[in-house]
N, CA, C and O atoms as a GROMACS GRO file, in nm:
protein
  104
    1MET      N    1  14.476  12.298  14.547
    1MET     CA    2  14.368  12.297  14.448
    1MET      C    3  14.419  12.353  14.314
    1MET      O    4  14.394  12.297  14.208
    2CYS      N    5  14.490  12.465  14.323
    2CYS     CA    6  14.534  12.533  14.200
    2CYS      C    7  14.683  12.515  14.176
    2CYS      O    8  14.736  12.562  14.076
    3ALA      N    9  14.750  12.448  14.267
    3ALA     CA   10  14.896  12.440  14.262
    3ALA      C   11  14.948  12.364  14.141
    3ALA      O   12  15.062  12.384  14.100
    4ASN      N   13  14.865  12.277  14.083
    4ASN     CA   14  14.910  12.196  13.970
    4ASN      C   15  14.883  12.263  13.836
    4ASN      O   16  14.910  12.205  13.731
    5LEU      N   17  14.829  12.384  13.840
    5LEU     CA   18  14.801  12.457  13.716
    5LEU      C   19  14.919  12.545  13.680
    5LEU      O   20  15.006  12.570  13.763
    6GLN      N   21  14.921  12.593  13.555
    6GLN     CA   22  15.027  12.685  13.513
    6GLN      C   23  15.014  12.817  13.588
    6GLN      O   24  14.909  12.847  13.645
    7VAL      N   25  15.121  12.895  13.586
    7VAL     CA   26  15.127  13.017  13.668
    7VAL      C   27  15.009  13.110  13.640
    7VAL      O   28  14.946  13.159  13.734
    8VAL      N   29  14.980  13.135  13.514
    8VAL     CA   30  14.872  13.227  13.477
    8VAL      C   31  14.738  13.175  13.526
    8VAL      O   32  14.659  13.249  13.585
    9PHE      N   33  14.713  13.047  13.501
    9PHE     CA   34  14.586  12.987  13.543
    9PHE      C   35  14.583  12.976  13.695
    9PHE      O   36  14.477  12.990  13.757
   10HIS      N   37  14.698  12.951  13.755
   10HIS     CA   38  14.707  12.943  13.901
   10HIS      C   39  14.666  13.076  13.964
   10HIS      O   40  14.590  13.079  14.061
   11TYR      N   41  14.716  13.186  13.907
   11TYR     CA   42  14.682  13.319  13.956
   11TYR      C   43  14.533  13.345  13.939
   11TYR      O   44  14.468  13.396  14.030
   12ALA      N   45  14.480  13.310  13.822
   12ALA     CA   46  14.337  13.329  13.795
   12ALA      C   47  14.254  13.244  13.891
   12ALA      O   48  14.148  13.286  13.936
   13CYS      N   49  14.303  13.126  13.920
   13CYS     CA   50  14.232  13.036  14.012
   13CYS      C   51  14.227  13.097  14.151
   13CYS      O   52  14.125  13.091  14.219
   14ILE      N   53  14.338  13.155  14.194
   14ILE     CA   54  14.342  13.221  14.325
   14ILE      C   55  14.246  13.339  14.327
   14ILE      O   56  14.174  13.360  14.425
   15ARG      N   57  14.245  13.416  14.218
   15ARG     CA   58  14.153  13.529  14.206
   15ARG      C   59  14.009  13.482  14.219
   15ARG      O   60  13.928  13.546  14.286
   16THR      N   61  13.978  13.369  14.155
   16THR     CA   62  13.844  13.312  14.161
   16THR      C   63  13.809  13.274  14.304
   16THR      O   64  13.697  13.298  14.350
   17GLN      N   65  13.906  13.215  14.375
   17GLN     CA   66  13.882  13.176  14.513
   17GLN      C   67  13.855  13.299  14.599
   17GLN      O   68  13.776  13.292  14.694
   18MET      N   69  13.919  13.411  14.567
   18MET     CA   70  13.896  13.535  14.642
   18MET      C   71  13.752  13.582  14.628
   18MET      O   72  13.693  13.635  14.722
   19TYR      N   73  13.695  13.561  14.508
   19TYR     CA   74  13.556  13.600  14.485
   19TYR      C   75  13.460  13.499  14.549
   19TYR      O   76  13.357  13.537  14.605
   20VAL      N   77  13.496  13.370  14.539
   20VAL     CA   78  13.408  13.265  14.591
   20VAL      C   79  13.422  13.256  14.743
   20VAL      O   80  13.322  13.244  14.815
   21TYR      N   81  13.548  13.263  14.791
   21TYR     CA   82  13.572  13.256  14.934
   21TYR      C   83  13.655  13.377  14.978
   21TYR      O   84  13.774  13.364  15.003
   22PRO      N   85  13.592  13.495  14.987
   22PRO     CA   86  13.664  13.618  15.020
   22PRO      C   87  13.727  13.614  15.159
   22PRO      O   88  13.819  13.691  15.187
   23LYS      N   89  13.678  13.526  15.246
   23LYS     CA   90  13.733  13.517  15.381
   23LYS      C   91  13.836  13.405  15.393
   23LYS      O   92  13.884  13.375  15.502
   24GLY      N   93  13.871  13.341  15.278
   24GLY     CA   94  13.969  13.234  15.277
   24GLY      C   95  14.102  13.283  15.225
   24GLY      O   96  14.106  13.365  15.133
   25SER      N   97  14.211  13.235  15.281
   25SER     CA   98  14.343  13.279  15.239
   25SER      C   99  14.401  13.186  15.134
   25SER      O  100  14.469  13.231  15.042
   26GLU      N  101  14.375  13.057  15.146
   26GLU     CA  102  14.431  12.958  15.056
   26GLU      C  103  14.344  12.942  14.932
   26GLU      O  104  14.376  12.862  14.844
   0.00000   0.00000   0.00000
């Protein structure tokens, strides 16, 4: 999902997923 984004945005995207899906690893 976030793999095609730049590193900074990729990290932010992962952070967002942590908030949206706190029980998800990917």
